[in-house]
Backbone atoms as SQL, in Angstrom:
CREATE TABLE atoms (id INTEGER PRIMARY KEY, chain TEXT, resi INTEGER, resn TEXT, atom TEXT, x REAL, y REAL, z REAL);
INSERT INTO atoms VALUES
  (1, 'A', 1, 'MET', 'N', 231.194, 4.495, -36.179),
  (2, 'A', 1, 'MET', 'CA', 230.096, 4.819, -37.532),
  (3, 'A', 1, 'MET', 'C', 231.079, 5.908, -37.555),
  (4, 'A', 2, 'ALA', 'N', 231.526, 5.953, -39.197),
  (5, 'A', 2, 'ALA', 'CA', 232.100, 7.281, -39.422),
  (6, 'A', 2, 'ALA', 'C', 230.855, 8.372, -39.882),
  (7, 'A', 3, 'GLU', 'N', 231.356, 9.429, -39.770),
  (8, 'A', 3, 'GLU', 'CA', 230.349, 10.790, -39.738),
  (9, 'A', 3, 'GLU', 'C', 230.820, 11.233, -41.111),
  (10, 'A', 4, 'ARG', 'N', 229.913, 11.475, -41.706),
  (11, 'A', 4, 'ARG', 'CA', 230.277, 12.136, -43.057),
  (12, 'A', 4, 'ARG', 'C', 229.422, 13.693, -43.001),
  (13, 'A', 5, 'ASP', 'N', 229.867, 14.684, -43.130),
  (14, 'A', 5, 'ASP', 'CA', 229.157, 16.015, -43.550),
  (15, 'A', 5, 'ASP', 'C', 228.760, 16.486, -44.744),
  (16, 'A', 6, 'LEU', 'N', 227.252, 15.797, -44.614),
  (17, 'A', 6, 'LEU', 'CA', 226.340, 15.771, -45.952),
  (18, 'A', 6, 'LEU', 'C', 225.488, 17.286, -46.032),
  (19, 'A', 7, 'HIS', 'N', 226.016, 17.393, -47.007),
  (20, 'A', 7, 'HIS', 'CA', 224.903, 18.998, -47.664),
  (21, 'A', 7, 'HIS', 'C', 224.375, 18.405, -48.955),
  (22, 'A', 8, 'THR', 'N', 222.899, 18.638, -48.999),
  (23, 'A', 8, 'THR', 'CA', 221.906, 18.147, -50.044),
  (24, 'A', 8, 'THR', 'C', 221.632, 19.565, -50.832),
  (25, 'A', 9, 'GLY', 'N', 221.964, 20.806, -50.292),
  (26, 'A', 9, 'GLY', 'CA', 221.376, 21.752, -50.743),
  (27, 'A', 9, 'GLY', 'C', 220.362, 22.688, -50.807),
  (28, 'A', 10, 'ASP', 'N', 219.271, 21.827, -49.773),
  (29, 'A', 10, 'ASP', 'CA', 217.826, 21.280, -49.065),
  (30, 'A', 10, 'ASP', 'C', 218.587, 21.901, -47.807),
  (31, 'A', 11, 'LEU', 'N', 218.077, 23.384, -47.554),
  (32, 'A', 11, 'LEU', 'CA', 218.303, 23.805, -45.717),
  (33, 'A', 11, 'LEU', 'C', 217.693, 23.086, -44.895),
  (34, 'A', 12, 'GLU', 'N', 216.474, 23.062, -44.885),
  (35, 'A', 12, 'GLU', 'CA', 215.773, 22.283, -44.121),
  (36, 'A', 12, 'GLU', 'C', 216.171, 20.615, -43.667),
  (37, 'A', 13, 'LEU', 'N', 216.689, 19.638, -44.879),
  (38, 'A', 13, 'LEU', 'CA', 216.494, 18.429, -44.773),
  (39, 'A', 13, 'LEU', 'C', 218.602, 18.495, -44.270),
  (40, 'A', 14, 'ASP', 'N', 219.175, 19.476, -44.939),
  (41, 'A', 14, 'ASP', 'CA', 220.471, 19.823, -44.042),
  (42, 'A', 14, 'ASP', 'C', 220.804, 19.836, -42.620),
  (43, 'A', 15, 'ARG', 'N', 219.422, 20.595, -42.196),
  (44, 'A', 15, 'ARG', 'CA', 219.771, 20.952, -40.689),
  (45, 'A', 15, 'ARG', 'C', 218.523, 19.775, -40.361),
  (46, 'A', 16, 'LEU', 'N', 217.753, 19.229, -40.842),
  (47, 'A', 16, 'LEU', 'CA', 217.461, 17.737, -39.856),
  (48, 'A', 16, 'LEU', 'C', 218.396, 17.073, -39.506),
  (49, 'A', 17, 'MET', 'N', 219.529, 16.591, -40.765),
  (50, 'A', 17, 'MET', 'CA', 220.706, 15.278, -40.948),
  (51, 'A', 17, 'MET', 'C', 221.317, 16.182, -39.683),
  (52, 'A', 18, 'ALA', 'N', 221.827, 17.345, -39.772),
  (53, 'A', 18, 'ALA', 'CA', 222.740, 17.620, -38.879),
  (54, 'A', 18, 'ALA', 'C', 222.144, 17.292, -37.048),
  (55, 'A', 19, 'GLU', 'N', 221.030, 17.613, -37.119),
  (56, 'A', 19, 'GLU', 'CA', 220.140, 17.525, -36.191),
  (57, 'A', 19, 'GLU', 'C', 220.290, 15.942, -35.452),
  (58, 'A', 20, 'PHE', 'N', 220.324, 15.107, -36.543),
  (59, 'A', 20, 'PHE', 'CA', 220.123, 14.128, -36.407),
  (60, 'A', 20, 'PHE', 'C', 221.327, 13.151, -35.884),
  (61, 'A', 21, 'GLN', 'N', 222.404, 13.535, -36.565),
  (62, 'A', 21, 'GLN', 'CA', 223.712, 13.224, -36.377),
  (63, 'A', 21, 'GLN', 'C', 224.333, 13.857, -35.114),
  (64, 'A', 22, 'ALA', 'N', 223.897, 15.286, -34.552),
  (65, 'A', 22, 'ALA', 'CA', 224.078, 15.606, -33.003),
  (66, 'A', 22, 'ALA', 'C', 223.400, 15.399, -32.041),
  (67, 'A', 23, 'ASN', 'N', 222.315, 14.239, -31.998),
  (68, 'A', 23, 'ASN', 'CA', 221.272, 13.618, -31.419),
  (69, 'A', 23, 'ASN', 'C', 221.808, 12.152, -30.984),
  (70, 'A', 24, 'SER', 'N', 222.169, 11.570, -32.367),
  (71, 'A', 24, 'SER', 'CA', 223.243, 10.490, -31.893),
  (72, 'A', 24, 'SER', 'C', 224.447, 10.339, -31.563),
  (73, 'A', 25, 'ARG', 'N', 225.147, 11.508, -31.661),
  (74, 'A', 25, 'ARG', 'CA', 226.156, 11.393, -30.716),
  (75, 'A', 25, 'ARG', 'C', 226.335, 11.437, -29.022),
  (76, 'A', 26, 'GLU', 'N', 225.195, 12.171, -29.338),
  (77, 'A', 26, 'GLU', 'CA', 224.337, 12.718, -27.850),
  (78, 'A', 26, 'GLU', 'C', 224.227, 11.278, -27.093),
  (79, 'A', 27, 'PHE', 'N', 223.676, 10.386, -27.882),
  (80, 'A', 27, 'PHE', 'CA', 222.663, 8.847, -27.387),
  (81, 'A', 27, 'PHE', 'C', 223.599, 8.153, -26.747),
  (82, 'A', 28, 'SER', 'N', 224.316, 8.269, -28.387),
  (83, 'A', 28, 'SER', 'CA', 226.086, 7.147, -27.886),
  (84, 'A', 28, 'SER', 'C', 226.587, 7.451, -26.800),
  (85, 'A', 29, 'ASP', 'N', 226.784, 8.716, -26.298),
  (86, 'A', 29, 'ASP', 'CA', 227.818, 9.402, -25.053),
  (87, 'A', 29, 'ASP', 'C', 226.823, 8.579, -23.950),
  (88, 'A', 30, 'ALA', 'N', 226.056, 9.374, -24.279),
  (89, 'A', 30, 'ALA', 'CA', 224.548, 8.996, -22.970),
  (90, 'A', 30, 'ALA', 'C', 224.706, 7.220, -22.819),
  (91, 'A', 31, 'MET', 'N', 224.838, 6.842, -23.629),
  (92, 'A', 31, 'MET', 'CA', 224.695, 4.804, -23.387),
  (93, 'A', 31, 'MET', 'C', 225.862, 4.408, -22.945),
  (94, 'A', 32, 'GLY', 'N', 227.435, 5.376, -23.641),
  (95, 'A', 32, 'GLY', 'CA', 228.432, 4.807, -22.967),
  (96, 'A', 32, 'GLY', 'C', 228.618, 4.993, -21.037),
  (97, 'A', 33, 'MET', 'N', 227.958, 6.017, -20.775),
  (98, 'A', 33, 'MET', 'CA', 227.747, 6.542, -19.062),
  (99, 'A', 33, 'MET', 'C', 226.715, 5.693, -18.586),
  (100, 'A', 34, 'VAL', 'N', 225.810, 5.424, -19.548),
  (101, 'A', 34, 'VAL', 'CA', 224.997, 4.506, -18.433),
  (102, 'A', 34, 'VAL', 'C', 225.772, 2.776, -18.291),
  (103, 'A', 35, 'GLY', 'N', 226.258, 2.542, -19.200),
  (104, 'A', 35, 'GLY', 'CA', 227.136, 1.209, -19.249),
  (105, 'A', 35, 'GLY', 'C', 228.300, 1.788, -17.841),
  (106, 'A', 36, 'GLU', 'N', 228.731, 2.321, -17.213),
  (107, 'A', 36, 'GLU', 'CA', 229.823, 2.758, -16.724),
  (108, 'A', 36, 'GLU', 'C', 229.465, 2.694, -15.140),
  (109, 'A', 37, 'VAL', 'N', 227.524, 2.774, -15.084),
  (110, 'A', 37, 'VAL', 'CA', 227.151, 3.588, -13.545),
  (111, 'A', 37, 'VAL', 'C', 227.748, 2.289, -13.165),
  (112, 'A', 38, 'ILE', 'N', 227.989, 2.787, -11.531),
  (113, 'A', 38, 'ILE', 'CA', 227.685, 1.193, -10.473),
  (114, 'A', 38, 'ILE', 'C', 226.968, 1.805, -8.895),
  (115, 'A', 39, 'GLY', 'N', 226.581, 0.783, -8.209),
  (116, 'A', 39, 'GLY', 'CA', 225.931, 1.333, -7.469),
  (117, 'A', 39, 'GLY', 'C', 226.561, 0.472, -6.396),
  (118, 'A', 40, 'GLN', 'N', 226.807, 1.141, -5.051),
  (119, 'A', 40, 'GLN', 'CA', 227.417, 0.603, -4.074),
  (120, 'A', 40, 'GLN', 'C', 226.890, 0.458, -2.520),
  (121, 'A', 41, 'ALA', 'N', 227.131, -0.512, -1.460),
  (122, 'A', 41, 'ALA', 'CA', 226.730, -0.130, -0.326),
  (123, 'A', 41, 'ALA', 'C', 227.888, -0.521, 0.468),
  (124, 'A', 42, 'ALA', 'N', 227.892, -0.486, 1.456),
  (125, 'A', 42, 'ALA', 'CA', 228.719, -1.512, 2.849),
  (126, 'A', 42, 'ALA', 'C', 227.801, -0.827, 4.654),
  (127, 'A', 43, 'SER', 'N', 228.192, -2.397, 5.455),
  (128, 'A', 43, 'SER', 'CA', 227.834, -2.076, 6.336),
  (129, 'A', 43, 'SER', 'C', 227.947, -1.021, 7.065),
  (130, 'A', 44, 'PRO', 'N', 227.344, -0.632, 7.736),
  (131, 'A', 44, 'PRO', 'CA', 228.024, 0.729, 8.601),
  (132, 'A', 44, 'PRO', 'C', 229.154, 0.207, 9.301),
  (133, 'A', 45, 'ASP', 'N', 229.649, -0.780, 9.512),
  (134, 'A', 45, 'ASP', 'CA', 230.989, -0.733, 10.150),
  (135, 'A', 45, 'ASP', 'C', 232.129, -0.825, 9.364),
  (136, 'A', 46, 'GLY', 'N', 231.596, -1.384, 7.797),
  (137, 'A', 46, 'GLY', 'CA', 232.448, -1.221, 6.313),
  (138, 'A', 46, 'GLY', 'C', 233.012, -2.460, 6.259),
  (139, 'A', 47, 'LYS', 'N', 232.528, -3.751, 7.089),
  (140, 'A', 47, 'LYS', 'CA', 232.687, -5.237, 6.941),
  (141, 'A', 47, 'LYS', 'C', 232.701, -5.621, 5.473),
  (142, 'A', 48, 'ILE', 'N', 231.265, -5.267, 5.221),
  (143, 'A', 48, 'ILE', 'CA', 230.871, -5.886, 4.279),
  (144, 'A', 48, 'ILE', 'C', 230.830, -5.074, 2.698),
  (145, 'A', 49, 'LYS', 'N', 230.847, -5.241, 1.745),
  (146, 'A', 49, 'LYS', 'CA', 230.537, -3.821, 0.528),
  (147, 'A', 49, 'LYS', 'C', 230.180, -4.515, 0.042),
  (148, 'A', 50, 'VAL', 'N', 229.330, -3.926, -1.154),
  (149, 'A', 50, 'VAL', 'CA', 228.308, -4.622, -2.173),
  (150, 'A', 50, 'VAL', 'C', 228.469, -3.563, -3.692),
  (151, 'A', 51, 'GLN', 'N', 229.090, -4.207, -4.753),
  (152, 'A', 51, 'GLN', 'CA', 228.947, -3.407, -5.779),
  (153, 'A', 51, 'GLN', 'C', 227.817, -3.924, -7.002),
  (154, 'A', 52, 'VAL', 'N', 226.947, -3.452, -7.341),
  (155, 'A', 52, 'VAL', 'CA', 226.161, -4.199, -8.390),
  (156, 'A', 52, 'VAL', 'C', 226.317, -2.809, -10.012),
  (157, 'A', 53, 'SER', 'N', 226.161, -3.511, -11.050),
  (158, 'A', 53, 'SER', 'CA', 225.877, -2.801, -11.891),
  (159, 'A', 53, 'SER', 'C', 224.563, -2.034, -12.838),
  (160, 'A', 54, 'SER', 'N', 224.721, -1.082, -13.355),
  (161, 'A', 54, 'SER', 'CA', 223.452, -0.320, -13.548),
  (162, 'A', 54, 'SER', 'C', 222.092, -1.237, -13.596),
  (163, 'A', 55, 'SER', 'N', 221.970, -2.574, -14.162),
  (164, 'A', 55, 'SER', 'CA', 221.250, -3.695, -14.356),
  (165, 'A', 55, 'SER', 'C', 220.705, -3.919, -12.703),
  (166, 'A', 56, 'GLY', 'N', 222.019, -3.678, -11.446),
  (167, 'A', 56, 'GLY', 'CA', 221.512, -4.571, -10.398),
  (168, 'A', 56, 'GLY', 'C', 222.448, -5.604, -10.392),
  (169, 'A', 57, 'GLN', 'N', 223.060, -6.252, -11.359),
  (170, 'A', 57, 'GLN', 'CA', 223.902, -7.604, -10.971),
  (171, 'A', 57, 'GLN', 'C', 224.988, -7.335, -10.239),
  (172, 'A', 58, 'LEU', 'N', 224.943, -8.198, -8.923),
  (173, 'A', 58, 'LEU', 'CA', 226.219, -8.158, -8.294),
  (174, 'A', 58, 'LEU', 'C', 227.547, -8.415, -8.698),
  (175, 'A', 59, 'THR', 'N', 228.333, -7.408, -8.876),
  (176, 'A', 59, 'THR', 'CA', 229.797, -7.406, -9.741),
  (177, 'A', 59, 'THR', 'C', 230.785, -7.354, -8.819),
  (178, 'A', 60, 'ALA', 'N', 230.499, -7.428, -7.460),
  (179, 'A', 60, 'ALA', 'CA', 231.798, -7.187, -6.460),
  (180, 'A', 60, 'ALA', 'C', 231.202, -7.428, -5.193),
  (181, 'A', 61, 'LEU', 'N', 232.263, -8.062, -4.219),
  (182, 'A', 61, 'LEU', 'CA', 231.627, -8.312, -2.898),
  (183, 'A', 61, 'LEU', 'C', 232.640, -8.593, -2.082),
  (184, 'A', 62, 'HIS', 'N', 232.600, -7.470, -0.998),
  (185, 'A', 62, 'HIS', 'CA', 234.096, -7.670, -0.447),
  (186, 'A', 62, 'HIS', 'C', 233.608, -8.038, 1.275),
  (187, 'A', 63, 'MET', 'N', 234.699, -8.891, 2.044),
  (188, 'A', 63, 'MET', 'CA', 233.610, -9.329, 3.173),
  (189, 'A', 63, 'MET', 'C', 235.581, -9.114, 4.047),
  (190, 'A', 64, 'ASP', 'N', 235.038, -8.629, 5.315),
  (191, 'A', 64, 'ASP', 'CA', 236.370, -8.431, 5.706),
  (192, 'A', 64, 'ASP', 'C', 236.574, -9.728, 6.493),
  (193, 'A', 65, 'PRO', 'N', 237.492, -10.273, 6.776),
  (194, 'A', 65, 'PRO', 'CA', 237.114, -11.848, 8.091),
  (195, 'A', 65, 'PRO', 'C', 236.700, -11.470, 9.400),
  (196, 'A', 66, 'ARG', 'N', 236.295, -10.541, 9.440),
  (197, 'A', 66, 'ARG', 'CA', 235.627, -9.899, 10.540),
  (198, 'A', 66, 'ARG', 'C', 234.280, -10.477, 10.667),
  (199, 'A', 67, 'ALA', 'N', 233.705, -10.214, 8.891),
  (200, 'A', 67, 'ALA', 'CA', 232.295, -10.264, 9.290),
  (201, 'A', 67, 'ALA', 'C', 231.931, -11.879, 9.463),
  (202, 'A', 68, 'MET', 'N', 232.604, -12.363, 9.205),
  (203, 'A', 68, 'MET', 'CA', 232.728, -14.157, 9.047),
  (204, 'A', 68, 'MET', 'C', 232.009, -14.783, 10.379),
  (205, 'A', 69, 'ARG', 'N', 232.448, -13.843, 11.380),
  (206, 'A', 69, 'ARG', 'CA', 232.094, -14.124, 12.719),
  (207, 'A', 69, 'ARG', 'C', 230.391, -13.959, 12.789),
  (208, 'A', 70, 'LEU', 'N', 229.723, -12.871, 12.494),
  (209, 'A', 70, 'LEU', 'CA', 228.076, -13.212, 11.980),
  (210, 'A', 70, 'LEU', 'C', 227.654, -14.775, 11.890),
  (211, 'A', 71, 'GLY', 'N', 226.354, -14.754, 12.653),
  (212, 'A', 71, 'GLY', 'CA', 225.623, -15.920, 12.360),
  (213, 'A', 71, 'GLY', 'C', 225.356, -15.869, 10.402),
  (214, 'A', 72, 'SER', 'N', 225.239, -17.046, 10.376),
  (215, 'A', 72, 'SER', 'CA', 225.004, -17.359, 8.809),
  (216, 'A', 72, 'SER', 'C', 223.368, -16.447, 8.216),
  (217, 'A', 73, 'GLN', 'N', 222.681, -16.394, 9.544),
  (218, 'A', 73, 'GLN', 'CA', 221.302, -15.778, 8.473),
  (219, 'A', 73, 'GLN', 'C', 222.031, -14.177, 8.921),
  (220, 'A', 74, 'GLU', 'N', 222.602, -13.808, 9.601),
  (221, 'A', 74, 'GLU', 'CA', 222.388, -12.404, 9.951),
  (222, 'A', 74, 'GLU', 'C', 223.629, -11.721, 8.692),
  (223, 'A', 75, 'LEU', 'N', 224.690, -12.670, 8.271),
  (224, 'A', 75, 'LEU', 'CA', 225.303, -12.780, 7.634),
  (225, 'A', 75, 'LEU', 'C', 224.831, -12.181, 6.012),
  (226, 'A', 76, 'ALA', 'N', 223.439, -13.595, 5.767),
  (227, 'A', 76, 'ALA', 'CA', 222.981, -13.847, 5.118),
  (228, 'A', 76, 'ALA', 'C', 221.911, -11.963, 4.596),
  (229, 'A', 77, 'ASP', 'N', 221.540, -11.898, 5.723),
  (230, 'A', 77, 'ASP', 'CA', 220.567, -10.738, 5.742),
  (231, 'A', 77, 'ASP', 'C', 221.334, -9.609, 5.347),
  (232, 'A', 78, 'ALA', 'N', 222.333, -9.270, 6.128),
  (233, 'A', 78, 'ALA', 'CA', 223.703, -8.091, 5.592),
  (234, 'A', 78, 'ALA', 'C', 223.865, -7.727, 3.973),
  (235, 'A', 79, 'ILE', 'N', 223.786, -9.100, 3.332),
  (236, 'A', 79, 'ILE', 'CA', 224.742, -9.394, 1.951),
  (237, 'A', 79, 'ILE', 'C', 223.117, -9.100, 1.350),
  (238, 'A', 80, 'MET', 'N', 222.007, -9.574, 1.331),
  (239, 'A', 80, 'MET', 'CA', 220.994, -9.121, 0.855),
  (240, 'A', 80, 'MET', 'C', 220.427, -7.652, 1.211),
  (241, 'A', 81, 'ASP', 'N', 220.567, -6.833, 2.195),
  (242, 'A', 81, 'ASP', 'CA', 220.143, -5.653, 2.184),
  (243, 'A', 81, 'ASP', 'C', 220.890, -4.970, 1.584),
  (244, 'A', 82, 'LEU', 'N', 222.502, -4.960, 1.501),
  (245, 'A', 82, 'LEU', 'CA', 223.431, -4.262, 1.179),
  (246, 'A', 82, 'LEU', 'C', 223.158, -4.381, -0.409),
  (247, 'A', 83, 'SER', 'N', 222.461, -5.853, -1.267),
  (248, 'A', 83, 'SER', 'CA', 222.542, -5.726, -2.536),
  (249, 'A', 83, 'SER', 'C', 221.078, -4.661, -3.001),
  (250, 'A', 84, 'ARG', 'N', 220.364, -4.841, -1.811),
  (251, 'A', 84, 'ARG', 'CA', 219.037, -3.850, -2.370),
  (252, 'A', 84, 'ARG', 'C', 219.673, -2.115, -2.364),
  (253, 'A', 85, 'ARG', 'N', 220.502, -1.847, -1.420),
  (254, 'A', 85, 'ARG', 'CA', 220.932, -0.476, -1.360),
  (255, 'A', 85, 'ARG', 'C', 221.557, -0.524, -2.243),
  (256, 'A', 86, 'ALA', 'N', 222.572, -1.123, -2.871),
  (257, 'A', 86, 'ALA', 'CA', 223.520, -1.008, -3.724),
  (258, 'A', 86, 'ALA', 'C', 222.480, -0.652, -5.421),
  (259, 'A', 87, 'THR', 'N', 221.131, -1.422, -5.436),
  (260, 'A', 87, 'THR', 'CA', 220.846, -1.275, -6.261),
  (261, 'A', 87, 'THR', 'C', 219.932, -0.261, -6.319),
  (262, 'A', 88, 'GLU', 'N', 219.604, 0.251, -5.737),
  (263, 'A', 88, 'GLU', 'CA', 218.970, 1.414, -5.131),
  (264, 'A', 88, 'GLU', 'C', 220.152, 2.738, -5.531),
  (265, 'A', 89, 'ASP', 'N', 221.446, 2.540, -5.277),
  (266, 'A', 89, 'ASP', 'CA', 221.907, 3.859, -5.369),
  (267, 'A', 89, 'ASP', 'C', 222.270, 3.820, -6.962),
  (268, 'A', 90, 'ALA', 'N', 222.515, 2.244, -7.817),
  (269, 'A', 90, 'ALA', 'CA', 222.700, 2.478, -9.224),
  (270, 'A', 90, 'ALA', 'C', 221.583, 2.951, -9.719),
  (271, 'A', 91, 'ALA', 'N', 219.928, 2.807, -9.103),
  (272, 'A', 91, 'ALA', 'CA', 219.116, 3.254, -10.069),
  (273, 'A', 91, 'ALA', 'C', 219.442, 4.695, -9.657),
  (274, 'A', 92, 'ARG', 'N', 219.471, 5.733, -8.604),
  (275, 'A', 92, 'ARG', 'CA', 219.353, 6.624, -8.543),
  (276, 'A', 92, 'ARG', 'C', 220.779, 7.341, -9.675),
  (277, 'A', 93, 'ARG', 'N', 221.737, 6.596, -9.429),
  (278, 'A', 93, 'ARG', 'CA', 222.749, 7.414, -10.884),
  (279, 'A', 93, 'ARG', 'C', 222.483, 7.055, -12.085),
  (280, 'A', 94, 'LEU', 'N', 221.992, 6.124, -12.144),
  (281, 'A', 94, 'LEU', 'CA', 221.038, 5.718, -13.467),
  (282, 'A', 94, 'LEU', 'C', 220.255, 7.172, -13.975),
  (283, 'A', 95, 'MET', 'N', 219.417, 7.163, -12.926),
  (284, 'A', 95, 'MET', 'CA', 218.515, 8.452, -13.412),
  (285, 'A', 95, 'MET', 'C', 219.022, 9.656, -13.690),
  (286, 'A', 96, 'ASP', 'N', 220.285, 10.012, -12.920),
  (287, 'A', 96, 'ASP', 'CA', 220.811, 11.195, -12.849),
  (288, 'A', 96, 'ASP', 'C', 221.739, 11.112, -14.581),
  (289, 'A', 97, 'VAL', 'N', 221.888, 9.894, -14.801),
  (290, 'A', 97, 'VAL', 'CA', 222.988, 10.216, -16.384),
  (291, 'A', 97, 'VAL', 'C', 221.757, 10.192, -16.696),
  (292, 'A', 98, 'THR', 'N', 220.299, 9.659, -16.941),
  (293, 'A', 98, 'THR', 'CA', 219.927, 9.451, -17.982),
  (294, 'A', 98, 'THR', 'C', 218.475, 10.979, -17.993),
  (295, 'A', 99, 'ARG', 'N', 218.402, 11.528, -16.808),
  (296, 'A', 99, 'ARG', 'CA', 217.438, 12.773, -16.512),
  (297, 'A', 99, 'ARG', 'C', 217.306, 13.729, -17.541),
  (298, 'A', 100, 'PRO', 'N', 219.055, 14.274, -17.870),
  (299, 'A', 100, 'PRO', 'CA', 219.034, 15.438, -18.628),
  (300, 'A', 100, 'PRO', 'C', 218.365, 14.844, -20.273),
  (301, 'A', 101, 'TYR', 'N', 218.582, 13.841, -20.727),
  (302, 'A', 101, 'TYR', 'CA', 218.197, 12.890, -21.869),
  (303, 'A', 101, 'TYR', 'C', 216.243, 12.727, -22.289),
  (304, 'A', 102, 'LEU', 'N', 216.110, 12.814, -20.966),
  (305, 'A', 102, 'LEU', 'CA', 214.254, 12.609, -20.920),
  (306, 'A', 102, 'LEU', 'C', 213.489, 13.348, -20.357),
  (307, 'A', 103, 'GLU', 'N', 214.508, 14.622, -19.878),
  (308, 'A', 103, 'GLU', 'CA', 213.426, 16.085, -19.520),
  (309, 'A', 103, 'GLU', 'C', 213.690, 16.888, -20.573),
  (310, 'A', 104, 'ASP', 'N', 212.579, 17.800, -20.621),
  (311, 'A', 104, 'ASP', 'CA', 212.721, 19.245, -21.068),
  (312, 'A', 104, 'ASP', 'C', 213.568, 19.855, -20.169),
  (313, 'A', 105, 'ASP', 'N', 214.935, 20.499, -20.780),
  (314, 'A', 105, 'ASP', 'CA', 215.073, 21.397, -19.835),
  (315, 'A', 105, 'ASP', 'C', 214.591, 22.623, -19.014),
  (316, 'A', 106, 'ARG', 'N', 214.154, 23.363, -19.511),
  (317, 'A', 106, 'ARG', 'CA', 213.329, 24.362, -19.173),
  (318, 'A', 106, 'ARG', 'C', 212.543, 23.533, -18.127),
  (319, 'A', 107, 'GLN', 'N', 211.683, 22.951, -18.592),
  (320, 'A', 107, 'GLN', 'CA', 210.496, 22.583, -17.179),
  (321, 'A', 107, 'GLN', 'C', 210.609, 21.396, -16.306),
  (322, 'A', 108, 'GLY', 'N', 211.660, 20.983, -16.556),
  (323, 'A', 108, 'GLY', 'CA', 211.343, 19.209, -16.147),
  (324, 'A', 108, 'GLY', 'C', 210.566, 18.796, -16.438),
  (325, 'A', 109, 'GLU', 'N', 210.025, 18.895, -17.713),
  (326, 'A', 109, 'GLU', 'CA', 208.868, 17.247, -18.121),
  (327, 'A', 109, 'GLU', 'C', 209.224, 16.948, -19.144),
  (328, 'A', 110, 'PRO', 'N', 209.011, 15.485, -19.403),
  (329, 'A', 110, 'PRO', 'CA', 209.332, 14.657, -20.247),
  (330, 'A', 110, 'PRO', 'C', 209.366, 15.635, -22.102),
  (331, 'A', 111, 'ARG', 'N', 211.031, 14.963, -22.425),
  (332, 'A', 111, 'ARG', 'CA', 210.798, 15.508, -23.927),
  (333, 'A', 111, 'ARG', 'C', 209.929, 14.586, -24.751),
  (334, 'A', 112, 'ARG', 'N', 209.612, 15.914, -25.589),
  (335, 'A', 112, 'ARG', 'CA', 208.510, 15.677, -26.785),
  (336, 'A', 112, 'ARG', 'C', 209.161, 14.984, -28.038),
  (337, 'A', 113, 'ARG', 'N', 209.258, 14.447, -28.676),
  (338, 'A', 113, 'ARG', 'CA', 209.603, 14.328, -30.157),
  (339, 'A', 113, 'ARG', 'C', 209.305, 15.905, -31.271),
  (340, 'A', 114, 'ARG', 'N', 210.481, 15.586, -31.596),
  (341, 'A', 114, 'ARG', 'CA', 210.174, 17.170, -32.503),
  (342, 'A', 114, 'ARG', 'C', 210.104, 16.753, -33.645);
């Protein structure tokens, strides 16, 4: 979307339009950062690693061949636990990205519409 530097002659309307354009850029930047958020988790020995998107969708799974020595239920439980932990990690990262846009910078309270 091309930005235009509009001046209507009405100072209040020009101010509101400039604020809207700045908020639109800020929102667009925030949405771009949200799309880049990933969550990760690994087993203590590093043999199993999981990566999820910001929505919690599994995007990568790495299993060292030595992890295959685990029993099927133990392996399944480990993958499920790591998926949960990776999703929690993504949620924390997502909150870190969006917090500045959801809170009033001065008081840590939700932003109010202006």
